[in-house]
N, C-alpha and C positions, 0 to 999 in steps of 0.2 A: 539588513546588513548584506553587503555584496562581497562575495569571495571570488577571486580569480584563480582558477585551477589550470594546470597545464601538465604536459608530459613531454620531456625533451631529453636528448642525450648530451653528455659531456664527454669529449674525447681527449685522451691524454696520450701523446706520443712519447715513448720511452727513449728511442734512439735507433740508430742504424744497426741492422743485423747482417746476415750473410748476403752476398751478392749473387743474384741469379737473373735469368731472363724472364721477363713478364710474359705470360701467355696471351695477354691482351694487346699490348703495344709493341712487344718484341724488343724492348730496350733492356740492356743488361746494366743494372744499378744495384746499389745496396738498398735492400728493402727496409722499411721502418717498422718497428714493433710498436703496437699501440693497443689501447683498450678503450671501449666506449661503454659508459655506464648510463643507463636510462633512469631518470628521476621523475617522480611526481612532485610538482612544485605548487606552492601557494604564494600568490603575489610575486611571481617570478623568482622565488627563492627555492632552490632544490632542497627537498626535505627527505624523501623516502626513495632510496635506490630500489629499483624493481628487477633489473637484470643487467648483466655485464657480458659484453662480447670481447673476445681477445682475438687479435688479428695481426697479420703482416700486410703491409700496404706498399704498393709500387709508388715511388715518389714522383713519377712522371705522369701516369694516367689515373692514379688513385684506385687502381684495382685492388680489392681486398681479398685476402685468403684467410679464412677463419682458422684458428688453432685452438687447442684445448687449454684449459687453465694450467695444467702441468707443463705443457710445452712453453707457455708464456712465462712461467716462473723460472724455467731453465734459461730461456733466451733473454730474460730481463737483465741478468748479470752481464751477459755478453754485450747487450745494447748499452748498458751503463759504461762498460769499459770502452767501447767504441766512441761513445759520446765524449768521454773524458779525453780520449786520445785525440779527437778532432779539435776540442776546445782548449787543449793545453799543449805544452811543448814536450810531450812524452817521447822519449827516444824509442827507436825500434826494438832495442834490447829489453827495455823496461816493459814495453807492450807484450813482447813474446813471453817474458817471465810471468807477467800477470795472466796472460792467456793460458799458460800451462797450469797455473794455480786454479783456474776455473775448471779445467778438465780433470783435476784430481779430486 
């Protein structure tokens, strides 16, 4: 019987977070929040997660800045709010109101 094993990451981008200058490409853009989970797979099906990296990434040059799990969970709500604001017709007042709710 033949088994095909592998090890590969699956990346999930949560959304845009704060805007700052990239130390690599020197562009000022909203960085993206993401996480990369590495899996052991059998027959190309991811089965067992082995480790997870949390990061912010430059959307221009893909420079990654790793962050802690705690910082990721704090920034995730902010990224989801920004993603919703970009993909919907949220007003500036509604955005500011929801942003204040996140900080309290």
